[in-house]
C-alpha positions in Angstrom: 86.3 48.9 140.9 87.3 50.6 144.2 90.0 53.3 144.2 92.6 52.5 146.8 94.1 55.2 149.1 97.5 54.6 147.6 96.1 55.3 144.1 94.4 58.5 145.4 97.7 59.7 146.9 99.4 59.1 143.6 96.7 61.0 141.7 96.8 63.9 144.1 100.5 64.3 143.8 100.2 64.0 140.0 97.5 66.8 140.0 99.7 69.0 142.1 102.5 68.6 139.5 100.0 69.3 136.8 98.9 72.6 138.4 102.5 73.7 138.9 103.3 73.0 135.3 100.2 74.5 133.6 98.6 76.9 136.0 101.5 78.5 137.9 100.5 82.0 136.9 96.9 81.5 137.9 98.0 80.2 141.3 100.2 83.3 141.9 97.2 85.6 141.1 95.1 83.7 143.6 97.9 83.9 146.2 98.5 87.6 145.8 94.8 88.5 146.0 94.1 90.3 149.3 90.4 89.4 149.7 90.4 86.5 152.2 86.6 86.3 152.4 86.1 85.6 148.7 85.5 82.1 147.4 88.2 81.3 144.8 88.1 78.9 141.9 90.4 77.8 139.2 89.2 76.6 135.8 91.1 73.6 134.5 90.9 72.2 130.9 90.1 68.5 130.9 92.0 68.0 127.6 95.2 69.2 129.3 94.7 66.7 132.1 94.2 63.9 129.6 97.4 64.8 127.9 99.3 65.1 131.2 98.0 62.0 132.9 95.3 59.9 131.2 94.7 57.7 134.3 94.1 60.7 136.5 91.7 62.1 133.9 89.8 58.8 133.7 89.5 58.6 137.5 88.1 62.2 137.7 85.4 61.4 135.1 84.6 57.9 136.5 84.7 58.8 140.3 83.9 62.5 140.4 82.4 62.4 144.0 85.8 61.2 145.3 88.2 63.0 142.9 86.6 66.5 142.8 87.3 66.8 146.6 90.7 65.2 146.1 91.8 67.8 143.4 90.5 70.6 145.6 92.9 69.5 148.3 95.6 69.2 145.7 95.0 72.8 144.8 95.8 73.8 148.4 99.0 71.8 148.2 99.9 73.5 144.9 99.4 76.9 146.5 101.6 76.0 149.4 104.5 74.9 147.2 104.1 78.0 144.9 104.1 80.3 147.9 107.2 78.7 149.3 109.1 79.6 146.1 107.9 83.2 146.0 110.1 86.1 147.2 107.2 88.0 148.7 105.9 85.3 151.0 104.5 87.8 153.5 102.2 89.3 150.9 100.5 86.1 149.7 98.0 84.0 151.6 96.9 80.4 151.0 93.2 80.5 149.8 91.2 77.7 151.4 88.8 76.6 150.0 89.7 77.0 146.3 87.5 74.9 144.0 88.8 73.3 140.8 86.3 74.0 138.0 86.4 71.4 135.2 85.9 72.7 131.7 86.1 71.4 128.1 85.0 67.8 128.5 85.8 65.4 125.6 83.2 65.4 122.9 81.7 62.0 123.6 77.9 61.1 123.9 78.4 59.6 127.3 80.0 62.9 128.6 78.4 65.7 126.7 74.6 65.4 126.5 71.9 67.5 124.9 69.1 65.5 126.6 68.3 65.2 130.3 70.5 62.6 132.0 68.8 59.4 133.2 69.4 56.9 136.0 72.3 55.3 134.2 74.3 58.6 134.7 73.9 58.7 138.5 77.3 59.5 140.1 79.0 60.4 136.8 80.5 63.6 135.6 78.7 64.9 132.6 78.2 68.1 130.6 74.6 69.1 129.8 73.7 71.9 127.4 70.3 73.6 127.6 68.4 76.8 128.3 67.7 78.3 131.8 63.9 78.4 132.2 63.7 79.0 135.9 65.9 80.8 138.4 65.6 80.5 142.2 66.6 83.1 144.7 70.1 83.4 146.1 70.1 81.8 149.5 72.6 81.0 152.3 73.1 77.3 152.9 74.6 75.9 156.1 77.1 73.6 154.6 78.4 72.1 157.9 77.1 72.2 161.5 79.1 71.5 164.6 77.6 69.7 167.5 79.0 69.5 171.0 78.8 66.3 173.1 77.1 66.9 176.5 79.4 64.3 178.1 82.9 64.9 176.9 82.3 68.3 175.4 84.0 67.3 172.2 83.0 68.7 168.8 81.5 66.7 166.0 81.2 68.2 162.5 78.3 67.1 160.3 78.0 68.0 156.7 74.7 68.7 155.0 73.4 65.8 152.9 72.8 67.3 149.4 70.8 64.2 148.4 68.2 65.0 151.2 67.7 68.6 150.4 70.7 69.7 152.5 69.3 68.0 155.6 71.8 67.9 158.5 71.1 64.9 160.8 71.8 65.0 164.5 74.6 62.6 165.5 73.6 59.4 167.2 77.0 58.4 168.6 79.9 60.5 169.9 83.0 60.3 167.7 84.8 63.3 169.2 87.2 61.5 171.5 89.4 58.5 171.1 87.8 56.8 174.1 84.4 55.3 173.9 82.2 58.2 175.0 78.7 57.1 176.1 77.2 60.5 175.2 74.0 60.4 173.2 73.0 64.1 173.6 74.5 66.7 171.3 73.9 70.4 171.2 74.4 72.4 167.9 76.7 75.4 168.1 75.2 78.7 166.9 76.3 80.0 163.5 78.0 83.0 165.1 80.0 80.8 167.5 83.5 82.0 168.3 84.8 78.6 167.2 84.0 79.6 163.6 83.4 75.9 162.8 80.0 76.3 161.2 80.3 77.0 157.4 77.7 78.8 155.3 77.9 79.2 151.5 75.9 80.8 148.8 73.3 78.5 147.2 70.9 78.7 144.3 68.7 76.3 142.3 68.0 76.8 138.6 66.1 74.7 136.1 67.6 73.8 132.7 65.5 72.7 129.7 66.6 70.7 126.7 67.0 72.6 123.4 63.9 71.9 121.2 65.9 72.0 118.0 68.1 69.1 119.2 65.1 66.8 119.8 63.1 64.6 117.5 59.9 66.0 116.0 57.0 65.7 118.4 59.3 65.3 121.5 58.4 67.4 124.5 61.5 69.2 126.0 62.3 68.0 129.5 64.0 69.9 132.3 66.3 69.2 135.2 67.2 71.1 138.4 70.8 72.3 138.7 72.4 73.1 142.1 74.8 76.1 142.2 77.1 76.8 145.1 79.6 79.6 146.0 80.9 81.6 143.0 78.6 79.8 140.5 75.6 81.5 142.0 74.0 84.2 139.8 76.3 83.2 136.9 73.3 82.6 134.6 69.9 84.3 134.1 66.6 83.1 132.8 66.8 82.6 129.0 70.6 82.0 129.0 72.0 79.2 126.8 74.4 77.3 129.2 76.5 74.3 129.5 76.6 72.7 132.9 79.4 70.3 134.0 78.6 68.5 137.2 77.6 65.2 138.9 74.3 63.6 138.5 72.7 62.9 141.9 69.4 61.7 143.3 67.4 63.9 145.7 64.5 62.8 148.0 62.8 64.6 150.8 62.6 63.4 154.4 61.4 59.8 154.4 58.0 59.0 156.1 57.2 55.5 157.1 54.5 53.9 154.9 54.8 56.4 152.1 56.7 56.1 148.8 59.7 58.3 148.6 59.7 61.0 145.9 63.1 60.8 144.2 64.2 63.2 141.4 67.5 63.5 139.5 69.4 66.7 139.6 72.9 68.0 138.7 75.3 69.3 141.3 77.2 71.8 139.2 81.0 72.0 139.1 81.2 74.7 136.4 78.8 76.8 134.4 79.6 78.2 131.0 77.2 80.8 129.5 77.2 80.9 125.7 75.5 84.2 125.2 78.7 86.1 124.4 79.5 83.7 121.6 77.8 83.3 118.2 75.0 80.8 118.7 74.5 80.0 115.1 75.3 76.9 113.2 79.0 76.7 112.3 80.2 77.0 108.8 82.6 74.4 107.4 85.5 75.5 105.2 84.0 73.6 102.3 80.8 75.7 102.7 82.7 78.9 102.8 84.4 78.0 99.6 81.0 77.1 98.1 79.5 80.5 99.1 82.5 82.4 97.7 82.3 80.5 94.4 78.5 81.2 94.3 79.1 85.0 94.3 82.1 84.9 92.1 80.2 82.9 89.5 77.4 85.6 89.5 79.7 88.6 89.5 77.8 90.0 86.5 74.3 89.3 87.8 74.4 89.6 91.6 70.6 89.9 92.0 70.2 86.5 90.3 72.6 85.0 92.9 70.6 86.6 95.7 67.3 85.3 94.4 68.7 81.8 94.3 69.2 82.1 98.1 65.9 83.9 98.7 64.0 81.2 96.8 65.3 78.6 99.3 63.2 80.2 102.1 60.1 78.1 102.8 60.2 76.1 99.5 56.8 74.5 100.2 55.2 78.0 99.6 55.5 79.1 96.0 56.0 82.7 94.9 55.7 85.4 97.5 59.0 87.0 96.5 58.7 90.0 98.7 57.6 88.0 101.8 60.5 85.5 101.4 63.0 88.2 101.0 61.7 90.0 104.1 61.8 86.8 106.2 65.3 86.1 105.2 66.4 89.6 106.1 64.8 89.3 109.5 66.7 86.0 110.1 70.0 87.7 109.1 69.4 91.0 111.0 71.3 94.2 111.1 74.4 95.3 113.1 73.9 96.3 116.8 75.7 99.5 117.9 77.1 100.4 121.4 78.8 103.7 122.1 81.0 104.8 125.0 78.1 106.5 126.7 76.3 103.2 127.1 73.7 103.9 124.4 72.6 100.7 122.6 70.9 100.5 119.2 69.5 97.1 118.5 70.3 95.2 115.3 67.4 92.8 115.4 64.5 93.6 113.1 60.8 92.6 113.5 58.3 91.5 110.8 54.5 91.3 110.9 52.8 89.1 108.3 49.1 90.0 107.6 46.9 87.9 105.4 43.7 85.9 105.1 43.5 82.4 106.6 45.2 79.7 104.5 47.8 82.0 102.8 50.8 80.3 104.3 51.7 82.7 107.2 52.1 79.8 109.7 54.4 78.0 107.2 56.8 80.9 107.3 56.7 81.0 111.1 57.4 77.3 111.4 60.2 77.4 108.8 61.9 80.4 110.5 61.7 78.6 113.9 63.2 75.5 112.4 66.1 77.2 110.6 67.1 79.4 113.6 69.4 77.8 116.2 67.5 79.5 119.0 63.8 79.9 118.5 60.5 79.8 120.3 57.2 79.3 118.5 54.0 80.4 120.3 50.6 81.9 119.7 48.9 85.0 120.9 45.6 83.3 121.7 45.4 83.0 125.5 49.0 84.2 126.0 49.6 86.4 129.0 52.4 88.9 129.6 53.9 86.4 132.1 53.9 83.7 129.4 55.5 85.9 126.9 58.0 87.7 129.2 58.7 86.3 132.7 56.6 84.7 135.4 57.0 84.4 139.2 56.1 80.9 140.3 56.0 79.3 143.8 58.1 76.2 144.1 58.7 74.4 147.4 57.8 77.4 149.5 59.9 80.0 147.6 59.4 82.2 144.6 61.3 81.5 141.4 61.5 83.3 138.1 60.4 81.3 135.0 61.3 82.7 131.6 58.6 83.3 129.0 58.8 83.0 125.2 60.6 86.3 124.5 63.3 85.7 127.1 63.8 82.1 126.0 64.4 83.3 122.5 67.2 85.6 123.5 69.8 85.9 120.7 67.4 84.1 118.4 63.9 84.5 116.9 60.5 84.4 118.6 57.6 83.5 116.2 54.1 84.5 117.4 51.1 83.4 115.5 47.7 85.2 115.9 49.5 88.3 117.1 46.4 90.5 117.2 44.9 88.1 119.7 47.2 89.3 122.4 45.0 91.0 125.0 45.3 94.8 125.3 46.6 94.5 128.9 49.5 92.3 127.7 50.7 94.3 124.8 52.7 96.8 126.8 55.1 94.0 128.0 55.5 92.8 124.4 56.2 96.4 123.3 59.1 96.8 125.7 60.6 93.5 124.7 60.5 94.4 121.0 61.9 97.9 121.3 64.1 97.9 124.4 65.2 94.2 123.9 64.7 93.6 127.6 62.0 92.6 130.1 61.7 94.5 133.4 59.3 94.5 136.3 58.6 93.7 139.9 57.2 90.3 140.7 56.8 88.6 144.1 59.2 91.1 145.7 61.9 90.6 143.1 63.0 93.4 140.8 63.9 91.8 137.4 65.6 93.0 134.3 66.2 90.2 131.8 67.5 90.3 128.2 65.1 89.6 125.3 67.5 90.3 122.4 65.4 88.5 119.8 63.7 89.2 116.5 60.0 88.9 116.5 58.3 87.3 113.4 54.6 87.6 114.0 51.5 86.7 111.9 47.9 87.8 112.1 44.7 87.7 110.2 43.0 91.0 109.1 39.9 92.1 111.0 37.4 90.8 108.5 38.3 91.1 104.8 41.5 93.0 104.1 40.6 96.5 102.8 43.4 97.9 100.7 41.9 101.4 101.0 42.4 101.4 104.8 45.6 101.6 106.8 47.1 98.5 108.3 46.1 99.8 111.8 42.5 99.5 110.8 42.9 96.1 109.1 44.7 94.3 111.9 43.2 96.2 114.9 46.6 96.8 116.5 47.5 99.9 118.4 49.8 102.4 116.7 52.7 102.2 119.2 52.9 98.5 118.7 52.8 98.8 115.0 55.6 101.3 115.0 58.1 98.8 116.3 58.1 96.2 113.5 60.6 97.0 110.7 58.1 95.7 108.1 54.4 94.6 107.9 53.7 92.5 104.9 50.4 91.0 103.7 50.1 87.5 102.4 48.0 85.6 99.8 48.3 82.4 97.8 50.4 82.1 94.7 51.1 78.9 92.8 54.0 80.1 90.6 56.9 77.6 91.2 60.5 78.4 91.7 63.1 75.7 92.3 65.2 76.4 95.3 69.0 76.1 94.8 70.2 76.0 98.4 69.4 73.0 100.7 68.2 73.5 104.2 71.6 72.8 105.7 73.3 75.1 103.2 70.9 78.0 104.0 71.5 77.5 107.8 75.3 77.7 107.3 74.9 80.7 104.9 73.0 82.7 107.5 75.6 81.8 110.1 78.4 82.8 107.7 77.1 86.2 106.8 76.2 87.1 110.4 79.7 86.2 111.7 81.7 87.4 108.7 80.1 90.7 107.7 79.4 93.9 109.7 78.5 96.4 107.0 78.8 100.1 107.5 76.8 102.8 105.7 78.1 104.7 102.7 77.2 108.3 101.7 75.2 107.1 98.8 73.0 104.7 100.9 72.6 107.3 103.6 71.4 109.9 101.0 68.7 107.5 99.6 67.5 106.5 103.1 67.4 110.0 104.4 65.6 111.4 101.4 63.0 108.6 101.6 62.5 109.2 105.3 62.0 112.9 104.7 59.5 112.2 101.9 57.5 110.0 104.2 57.5 112.8 106.9 56.3 115.4 104.3 53.4 113.3 103.0 50.0 114.7 104.0 48.1 111.4 104.4 51.0 109.6 106.1 50.5 107.1 108.9 51.8 109.1 111.9 52.4 105.9 113.9 54.8 104.5 111.3 56.7 107.7 110.2 58.6 108.2 113.4 62.4 108.0 114.0 61.8 104.3 114.3 61.2 104.2 110.6 64.7 105.6 109.9 66.2 103.0 112.3 64.3 100.2 110.5 65.5 101.4 107.1 69.1 101.3 108.4 68.6 97.8 109.9 67.1 96.3 106.7 69.8 97.9 104.5 72.5 96.3 106.7 70.7 93.0 106.6 70.6 93.1 102.8 74.2 94.0 102.6 75.0 91.0 104.7 72.8 88.9 102.4 74.9 90.1 99.4 78.1 89.2 101.4 79.3 92.8 101.6 81.0 94.9 104.3 79.4 98.2 103.0 75.8 99.2 102.6 75.6 100.3 99.0 73.0 102.3 97.1 71.7 98.9 95.9 70.9 97.9 99.4 69.2 101.2 100.1 67.0 100.8 96.9 65.9 97.3 97.9 65.1 98.6 101.4 62.9 101.4 100.0 61.2 98.9 97.8 60.4 96.6 100.7 59.3 99.4 102.9 57.0 100.7 100.1 55.5 97.2 99.9 55.0 97.2 103.7 53.4 100.7 103.8 50.9 99.7 101.1 48.9 102.6 99.8 49.6 104.9 102.8 51.5 107.5 100.8 51.1 109.0 97.3 54.8 108.2 96.7 53.9 104.5 96.8 51.5 104.9 93.9 54.2 106.6 91.8 56.3 103.5 92.1 53.7 101.2 90.6 52.6 103.0 87.4 53.5 102.2 83.9 53.8 98.9 82.0 57.6 98.8 82.4 57.5 97.8 86.0 57.4 94.2 84.9 57.1 91.6 87.6 56.9 94.4 90.2 53.8 96.0 88.8 51.8 94.5 91.7 54.3 95.7 94.3 51.4 97.4 96.1 50.3 93.9 97.0 53.3 91.8 98.0 51.1 88.7 97.9 51.2 88.5 94.2 54.9 89.2 93.7 56.7 86.4 91.8 60.4 86.0 91.3 61.4 88.1 88.3 62.7 86.3 85.3 65.5 88.8 85.0 66.3 90.0 88.5 69.0 92.4 87.5 66.9 94.1 84.8 63.9 94.3 87.3 66.2 95.9 89.8 67.3 98.6 87.3 63.7 99.4 86.6 62.9 99.7 90.3 66.1 101.7 90.9 65.1 104.2 88.2 61.6 104.7 89.6 62.8 105.1 93.2 65.4 107.6 92.3 62.9 109.6 90.3 60.5 109.4 93.3 63.2 110.7 95.6 64.4 113.3 93.1 67.9 112.0 93.0 70.1 112.0 89.9 70.7 108.4 88.6 74.4 109.1 88.2 75.0 110.3 91.8 76.8 107.0 92.8 78.6 106.2 89.5 
């Protein structure tokens, strides 16, 4: 079906009326802005267009190459009519060009896609959600070039062909005058010509990859190039999770006789929406929220039992390993990030290192964590370089582009690294910065980069030879002390066949993690602060302490883990109970590094926690609340705190 000029005029007038009715204030802001050199744009909700004029909305989505230019012209008309009604006409200027940015497409599989579009989508307006894996440099593009006829001296404007890599062909016939000009020679005007006819715009190419968690098992994520122009340039960085709304087009390079053309699909973007500022976790339905609230209300008298039901749902194919499962769940939930007025940022993401002999289920935990997290990257340290883990500079088509590595792609999610100790010594510095500073910086190919890597790191490694409980973890895993000081915990693993039925399904656990992360932002209480402070001071006083672990990072790790446990318990405050569990986990992590640890594991009354020194053998206690009271008593005695201090 061809759209007639009459229908286009009707739709243009309809869109002008739509803008005046719904975006009158936005038009006034644009008119009163005094920067005439700036490229202006106006974001328009497609759902509002559908409600106002369904035929117009259908034509925009069916014939975007015609109608996106048409509604841009309609925006100029709307500005003109708005300016005519304003009292201060002399203080407002018509902004031309002003691009209409389409947002909020209807949620339909033909419009919103999670997979790379195919040849059936050519010429259609679609929305594609993915992750930015490669970012090109910001360039200047000559959008139109003006040629002058050598015969009649008329001007001919030629627009760059976006489908031929912005190639501007030389005219073959003069169309400048009404008469039949025989001219066949045309001279291009220089860009700085006084005529001002040549138009240059900002231009950038980025590459978007499909989200792995939206694909079938075994599918390899594909990617597609996205073309950004004007104010869309530099809107997204490598590792960002974005939704692109644009037109699917074909691109091929200059055709050579006798050779097959190389044609590729790409998206000419109309709007870019970055999701990093929103919660990227699975949504929680009202039914699930009611289920979670009822879960805790039903166990008001035995909250630790309610917690263990959730913990037992982690990696159900691996039995036992109570301490390890609790640690992995706390890493997935994470603490609360802090930002003060001075610009100081304290990360809320915690890190975990699993150490154990081969065949003890370490990789099972990594695979499960990567599967349950909405944004995750699973990689291995064997053969990995700093560029593969952080960011790489690659040459594409004669220019340098930044390609995101594992830690950048996992921004706002979790990065699972197997064989962590296999990372080469020269590459560990880059990993250290990403884990502690939550960013990746450097200078590559003449580009100064600073990208976000706000992710938790869940790593696994084998001990160097047989695990020796008499030696520190630094000796057992052959990792440098600075790198070992960053993880909040380092737990060892071994097999255990004690079975515990999980109560939460995979989907319920996903929604529970999303719920507690969005709903609860716990703050510390004096009781919890006293326990954590006393424990930190005790670690600092110990003679045979591991100096690499007992730094200020230890105290920060204690705070993060206690906040994560408070979230797990669906609380807005970090109580003494959260602090006690944090100390217990940290003692399990530190193994036999301090004498205080041995004092926690003596006596027959320690029950299921009698092997706390080796978290591999910890089963789920039969009576979790009684087991907690025993642990609480021993920890308070170890810290020399009165048991009645918080009652």
